[in-house]
Backbone as a printed PyTorch tensor [residue, N CA C, xyz], in Angstrom:
tensor([[[ 29.4060,  -7.2670,  22.0130],
         [ 28.0650,  -7.2740,  21.4530],
         [ 27.7960,  -5.9240,  20.8050]],

        [[ 27.5660,  -5.9440,  19.5200],
         [ 27.2990,  -4.6850,  18.8350],
         [ 25.8030,  -4.5090,  18.6600]],

        [[ 25.3810,  -3.2810,  18.7070],
         [ 23.9550,  -3.0010,  18.5250],
         [ 23.8010,  -1.6790,  17.8070]],

        [[ 22.6250,  -1.4640,  17.2880],
         [ 22.3280,  -0.2440,  16.5620],
         [ 21.2110,   0.4980,  17.2750]],

        [[ 21.2870,   1.8080,  17.2400],
         [ 20.1910,   2.6220,  17.7610],
         [ 19.4970,   3.2390,  16.5620]],

        [[ 18.2300,   2.9580,  16.4310],
         [ 17.4590,   3.4390,  15.2940],
         [ 16.5540,   4.5800,  15.7190]],

        [[ 16.4390,   5.5540,  14.8740],
         [ 15.4890,   6.6450,  15.0750],
         [ 14.3790,   6.4640,  14.0620]],

        [[ 13.1630,   6.4650,  14.5280],
         [ 12.0240,   6.3210,  13.6310],
         [ 11.1090,   7.5160,  13.8320]],

        [[ 10.8370,   8.2150,  12.7540],
         [ 10.0110,   9.4140,  12.8200],
         [  8.5920,   9.0670,  12.3940]],

        [[  7.6470,   9.3990,  13.2320],
         [  6.2420,   9.1670,  12.9330],
         [  5.6700,  10.4670,  12.3930]],

        [[  5.3270,  10.4860,  11.1150],
         [  4.8500,  11.7150,  10.4820],
         [  3.4630,  12.1110,  10.9600]],

        [[  2.6560,  11.1390,  11.3670],
         [  1.2960,  11.4690,  11.8000],
         [  1.3000,  12.2260,  13.1230]],

        [[  2.1070,  11.7510,  14.0790],
         [  2.1480,  12.3950,  15.3960],
         [  3.2900,  13.3910,  15.5170]],

        [[  4.1500,  13.4430,  14.5170],
         [  5.3310,  14.3020,  14.5200],
         [  6.2130,  14.0010,  15.7360]],

        [[  6.4490,  12.7240,  15.9880],
         [  7.3000,  12.3080,  17.0980],
         [  8.4080,  11.4150,  16.5710]],

        [[  9.4920,  11.3630,  17.3200],
         [ 10.6150,  10.5060,  16.9720],
         [ 10.8460,   9.5280,  18.1100]],

        [[ 10.9450,   8.2490,  17.7920],
         [ 11.1900,   7.2330,  18.8140],
         [ 12.5090,   6.5460,  18.5250]],

        [[ 13.1330,   6.0200,  19.5700],
         [ 14.3950,   5.2960,  19.4110],
         [ 14.1900,   3.8520,  19.8110]],

        [[ 14.9130,   2.9660,  19.1690],
         [ 14.8600,   1.5480,  19.5090],
         [ 16.2500,   0.9710,  19.3280]],

        [[ 16.6580,   0.1370,  20.2520],
         [ 17.9780,  -0.4810,  20.1620],
         [ 17.8020,  -1.9350,  19.7480]],

        [[ 18.5140,  -2.3320,  18.7030],
         [ 18.4290,  -3.7110,  18.2190],
         [ 19.8250,  -4.2730,  18.0880]],

        [[ 19.9380,  -5.5780,  18.1430],
         [ 21.2400,  -6.2180,  17.9480],
         [ 21.5350,  -6.2770,  16.4610]],

        [[ 22.7910,  -6.5090,  16.1360],
         [ 23.1860,  -6.5530,  14.7300],
         [ 22.5220,  -7.7370,  14.0340]],

        [[ 22.3610,  -7.6680,  12.7090],
         [ 21.6310,  -8.7040,  11.9850],
         [ 22.2880, -10.0800,  12.0170]],

        [[ 23.5980, -10.1460,  12.1870],
         [ 24.2680, -11.4430,  12.1400],
         [ 24.5610, -11.9920,  13.5300]],

        [[ 24.2370, -11.2580,  14.5390],
         [ 24.5600, -11.6830,  15.8960],
         [ 23.7010, -12.8800,  16.3000]],

        [[ 24.3250, -13.8730,  16.8610],
         [ 23.6810, -15.0830,  17.3570],
         [ 22.9340, -15.8300,  16.2540]],

        [[ 23.2970, -15.5950,  14.9970],
         [ 22.7100, -16.3260,  13.8950],
         [ 21.2660, -16.0020,  13.5970]],

        [[ 20.7190, -14.9850,  14.1990],
         [ 19.3210, -14.6200,  13.9800],
         [ 19.2890, -13.2820,  13.2650]],

        [[ 18.5520, -13.2320,  12.1940],
         [ 18.4360, -11.9700,  11.4560],
         [ 17.2640, -11.1850,  12.0300]],

        [[ 17.5850, -10.0210,  12.5800],
         [ 16.5700,  -9.1640,  13.1830],
         [ 16.3750,  -7.9640,  12.2680]],

        [[ 15.1640,  -7.6760,  11.8550],
         [ 14.9470,  -6.5110,  10.9970],
         [ 15.3070,  -5.2320,  11.7370]],

        [[ 15.9850,  -4.3550,  11.0340],
         [ 16.4360,  -3.1180,  11.6560],
         [ 15.4500,  -1.9830,  11.4760]],

        [[ 14.3070,  -2.2250,  10.9290],
         [ 13.2980,  -1.1790,  10.8070],
         [ 13.4430,  -0.3920,   9.5230]],

        [[ 12.6520,   0.6460,   9.4140],
         [ 12.6860,   1.5000,   8.2250],
         [ 13.9130,   2.3880,   8.2890]],

        [[ 14.7360,   2.2900,   7.2800],
         [ 15.9430,   3.1020,   7.2370],
         [ 16.1020,   3.6680,   5.8400]],

        [[ 16.4340,   4.9220,   5.7740],
         [ 16.6470,   5.5750,   4.4850],
         [ 18.1290,   5.6840,   4.1680]],

        [[ 18.9480,   4.8080,   4.7720],
         [ 20.3810,   4.8700,   4.5100],
         [ 20.6880,   4.5970,   3.0510]],

        [[ 19.9770,   3.6550,   2.4530],
         [ 20.2400,   3.3090,   1.0590],
         [ 19.9680,   4.4960,   0.1510]],

        [[ 18.8410,   5.1520,   0.3470],
         [ 18.5190,   6.2880,  -0.5130],
         [ 19.4240,   7.4690,  -0.2190]],

        [[ 19.8150,   7.6770,   1.0250],
         [ 20.7040,   8.7980,   1.3090],
         [ 22.0880,   8.5340,   0.7260]],

        [[ 22.5400,   7.2660,   0.7590],
         [ 23.8230,   6.9390,   0.1320],
         [ 23.7670,   7.1720,  -1.3690]],

        [[ 22.6620,   6.7830,  -1.9910],
         [ 22.5190,   7.0220,  -3.4290],
         [ 22.4920,   8.5090,  -3.7360]],

        [[ 21.8450,   9.2780,  -2.8840],
         [ 21.7830,  10.7260,  -3.0850],
         [ 23.1710,  11.3400,  -2.9780]],

        [[ 23.9310,  10.9150,  -1.9840],
         [ 25.2910,  11.4350,  -1.8140],
         [ 26.1590,  11.0290,  -2.9990]],

        [[ 26.0570,   9.7690,  -3.4300],
         [ 26.8390,   9.3300,  -4.5910],
         [ 26.4420,  10.1070,  -5.8370]],

        [[ 25.1640,  10.3670,  -6.0010],
         [ 24.7080,  11.1540,  -7.1460],
         [ 25.2780,  12.5550,  -7.1260]],

        [[ 25.3090,  13.1710,  -5.9410],
         [ 25.8740,  14.5210,  -5.8210],
         [ 27.3670,  14.5220,  -6.1160]],

        [[ 28.0800,  13.5110,  -5.6310],
         [ 29.5220,  13.4160,  -5.8910],
         [ 29.7800,  13.2450,  -7.3830]],

        [[ 29.0130,  12.3770,  -8.0300],
         [ 29.1770,  12.1650,  -9.4730],
         [ 28.8550,  13.4390, -10.2410]],

        [[ 27.8120,  14.1540,  -9.8130],
         [ 27.4520,  15.4070, -10.4800],
         [ 28.5620,  16.4430, -10.3170]],

        [[ 29.1650,  16.5160,  -9.1360],
         [ 30.2590,  17.4680,  -8.9090],
         [ 31.4760,  17.1220,  -9.7600]],

        [[ 31.7900,  15.8410,  -9.8530],
         [ 32.9260,  15.4210, -10.6790],
         [ 32.6540,  15.7320, -12.1460]],

        [[ 31.4310,  15.4650, -12.6000],
         [ 31.0790,  15.7520, -13.9940],
         [ 31.1610,  17.2450, -14.2770]],

        [[ 30.6920,  18.0670, -13.3410],
         [ 30.7570,  19.5180, -13.5240],
         [ 32.2030,  19.9920, -13.5670]],

        [[ 33.0400,  19.4560, -12.6760],
         [ 34.4530,  19.8430, -12.6620],
         [ 35.1330,  19.4560, -13.9710]],

        [[ 34.8570,  18.2490, -14.4630],
         [ 35.4400,  17.8300, -15.7410],
         [ 34.9560,  18.7120, -16.8850]],

        [[ 33.6690,  19.0450, -16.8750],
         [ 33.1160,  19.9040, -17.9240],
         [ 33.7910,  21.2720, -17.8970]],

        [[ 33.9230,  21.8420, -16.6930],
         [ 34.5320,  23.1700, -16.5880],
         [ 36.0170,  23.1410, -16.9300]],

        [[ 36.6750,  21.9930, -16.7730],
         [ 38.0850,  21.8850, -17.1010],
         [ 38.2860,  21.5920, -18.5800]],

        [[ 37.4300,  20.7490, -19.1670],
         [ 37.6060,  20.3280, -20.5560],
         [ 37.0730,  21.3640, -21.5410]],

        [[ 36.0030,  22.0690, -21.1940],
         [ 35.3820,  23.0120, -22.1350],
         [ 36.3600,  24.0860, -22.6240]],

        [[ 37.1280,  24.7450, -21.7250],
         [ 38.0920,  25.7270, -22.2430],
         [ 39.1350,  25.1050, -23.1660]],

        [[ 39.5380,  23.8620, -22.8750],
         [ 40.4960,  23.1950, -23.7590],
         [ 39.8940,  22.9720, -25.1420]],

        [[ 38.6300,  22.5640, -25.1690],
         [ 37.9550,  22.3500, -26.4550],
         [ 37.8230,  23.6640, -27.2240]],

        [[ 37.4950,  24.7420, -26.5100],
         [ 37.3810,  26.0420, -27.1750],
         [ 38.7340,  26.4990, -27.7130]],

        [[ 39.8120,  26.2280, -26.9700],
         [ 41.1500,  26.5910, -27.4290],
         [ 41.5260,  25.7840, -28.6690]],

        [[ 41.2280,  24.5000, -28.6560],
         [ 41.5070,  23.6500, -29.8250],
         [ 40.7240,  24.1410, -31.0330]],

        [[ 39.4710,  24.5190, -30.8110],
         [ 38.6410,  25.0100, -31.9130],
         [ 39.2180,  26.3000, -32.4920]],

        [[ 39.6830,  27.1920, -31.6200],
         [ 40.2340,  28.4580, -32.1190],
         [ 41.5290,  28.2160, -32.8870]],

        [[ 42.3800,  27.3070, -32.4100],
         [ 43.6220,  26.9820, -33.1280],
         [ 43.2960,  26.3490, -34.4700]],

        [[ 42.2870,  25.4780, -34.4770],
         [ 41.8580,  24.8310, -35.7150],
         [ 41.3860,  25.8710, -36.7330]],

        [[ 40.6330,  26.8620, -36.2710],
         [ 40.1460,  27.9150, -37.1700],
         [ 41.3040,  28.7450, -37.7160]],

        [[ 42.2900,  29.0280, -36.8630],
         [ 43.4550,  29.8000, -37.3200],
         [ 44.2500,  29.0190, -38.3660]],

        [[ 44.4190,  27.7180, -38.1270],
         [ 45.1440,  26.8970, -39.1010],
         [ 44.3950,  26.8170, -40.4270]],

        [[ 43.0750,  26.7030, -40.3600],
         [ 42.2680,  26.6680, -41.5770],
         [ 42.3920,  27.9910, -42.3320]],

        [[ 42.3340,  29.1070, -41.5920],
         [ 42.4610,  30.4240, -42.2300],
         [ 43.8420,  30.5710, -42.8690]],

        [[ 44.8810,  30.0660, -42.2030],
         [ 46.2270,  30.1440, -42.7620],
         [ 46.3310,  29.3130, -44.0340]],

        [[ 45.7500,  28.1160, -44.0220],
         [ 45.7800,  27.2620, -45.2110],
         [ 45.0550,  27.9180, -46.3830]],

        [[ 43.9130,  28.5330, -46.1010],
         [ 43.1600,  29.2220, -47.1570],
         [ 43.9770,  30.3860, -47.6980]],

        [[ 44.6130,  31.1460, -46.8060],
         [ 45.4240,  32.2880, -47.2450],
         [ 46.6020,  31.8180, -48.0940]],

        [[ 47.2330,  30.7210, -47.7230],
         [ 48.3480,  30.1920, -48.5140],
         [ 47.8830,  29.7690, -49.9050]],

        [[ 46.7190,  29.1340, -49.9820],
         [ 46.2040,  28.7160, -51.2890],
         [ 45.8580,  29.9160, -52.1590]],

        [[ 45.2870,  30.9470, -51.5480],
         [ 44.9550,  32.1570, -52.3130],
         [ 46.2320,  32.8020, -52.8270]],

        [[ 47.2610,  32.8890, -51.9870],
         [ 48.5370,  33.4710, -52.4250],
         [ 49.1550,  32.6450, -53.5520]],

        [[ 49.0690,  31.3290, -53.4410],
         [ 49.6260,  30.4510, -54.4660],
         [ 48.9040,  30.6540, -55.8000]],

        [[ 47.5690,  30.7600, -55.7660],
         [ 46.8060,  30.9840, -56.9930],
         [ 47.1180,  32.3440, -57.6010]],

        [[ 47.3010,  33.3540, -56.7460],
         [ 47.6210,  34.6960, -57.2650],
         [ 48.9920,  34.6870, -57.9270]],

        [[ 49.9710,  33.9670, -57.3500],
         [ 51.3020,  33.8910, -57.9410],
         [ 51.2550,  33.1430, -59.2710]],

        [[ 50.4310,  32.1050, -59.3420],
         [ 50.3030,  31.3400, -60.5810],
         [ 49.6870,  32.1780, -61.6930]],

        [[ 48.7750,  33.0680, -61.3390],
         [ 48.1250,  33.9130, -62.3410],
         [ 49.0720,  34.9770, -62.8760]],

        [[ 50.0510,  35.3820, -62.0770],
         [ 50.9840,  36.4140, -62.5340],
         [ 51.9780,  35.8030, -63.4300]]])
């Protein structure tokens, strides 16, 4: 027989009470488990994990993008220099 122990905090009296209930599927009767913030805490944890992964990807990808941009600028400068040299040779 499985059961859950619930903690319920009363904000008005600043007290915490415990209640033991059977699982919702036990004996075919659905028993409400009371007010629980498990859903919101799970969403909060998932949000934090997603934010950490996004930050890690950003910090890993950003330097690569900056490196690609710098290489692109160098290649563009080289192409411009080659064209200028070619035009100068043609003028001579």
